[in-house]
N, C-alpha and C positions, 0 to 999 in steps of 0.2 A: 508563566511562559506565554509567549506571543505566537501568533499564527505563523509568522515567518520561520521561527525556530522549530516549531512543531512540524511544519511541512518539510523542512530540511531533514529532520530526524526520520520522517517517513521515507524520504528519498534514500537515505542510507540503508534502511531496512530493505527497501525494494531492490537496491543494487546488490546487497548481499544475497537476496533470494535469486536474483537473475544469474549471478555468478554460480551459485550452487546448482541451479537448474541446468545451466549449460555445461557444468562440469560432470554431471551424472551421465555415464555412457550407457548404463543399463538400469532397468527398473530395480531398485533395491527391495529386499524382502521387508515386509512390514512386521517388525518385531517390537515387543514391549520395550526392549532396551533402546532401540532407536527412538521410539516415541517419547519415553521419559527423559532420556539424556539430551536429545537434540530438538525434537519437534515441539514438545510441550513448552519448554522454556522460551523458545523463539516465538511461538504463537502467543504466549502470555505477554511477552515484551511488546510485540506488535499490537496486541489488544490494549495494553496500557497506553501506548502512544496514540492509538486511534481514539481512545476514549478522551484523551486530553485535546486532540485535534478537532474532534467533531463539534463541540459547542463553540469553539473559536471560529471554525469555518462557517457554521450555521449563522452565527451572529454577524460575521463579515458579509455573507451573502445577503442577509436581511437588511443590513445597513447600507451597503454599497450597490446592491442590485446590478451586479456585473452582467454584461450582455450575453456572455457564452457559458456562464456557470449558474446552475439553479440548485435549489435545495435538494431536489431528488437525486442529483448527481453526488451529493455528499454521502447519502446512504449507499448508493451504488459503489462509490469509491471504497467505502469501508468493507462492503461485501467482497469486492475484488481484491483488496489487500489481504483479507483473510484467506481467500482462495490461493493467492500467489504464495503466501507463506507456506501453506500446507502442500501445495503442488510442487514447490521447490525441493521438497524432501523426497516425494514419492514418484514424481513424474507420471502421474496417472492420466494426464491429458497430453495431447500432442503439442509440439513446439509452437505451432501457429496460434493455438488457443491461449497458451501461456503468454506469448508475446502480445496478443490482442488485449488480454487483461492488463498486462504491464503497461502497454501504451495508453490504455484508457486512464489508468491511475496517474501515469506520468503527465498526461494532458491536463487533468484537473489540477494537480499540484503545481505544475508549471504555469498554468493560466492564473491561478490565484497569486502566485509569487510575482508574476509579471504585472498583474493589475495593481498589486500593492506597491511595487517599485515605481510604476508609472505615476501613481497618485502621490508619491512622496516628494 
């Protein structure tokens, strides 16, 4: 798998999370059923995608030395994706914080895709 496909898959996961977060009107009860049926499978899927994306992104940053993306942002992006997935189910943070995390990840992924497309 290449970095473009991997980044686009992360975008799909992020969009699902954003839709879920915005559709929750009230904070759901944290039950084992919700965790094992919904949260855990989605979190594991996101983790798998992130683990495939990380080495590709790190290698790309090392090779291309983009102006606005640095290796530390790759780790931050991974942490933010994990938070977005979890928070999209529970809504434990306010809307602005969620959207800030989302925008941060979106910026990194979009920047990588734009740089790759410009260099081709």
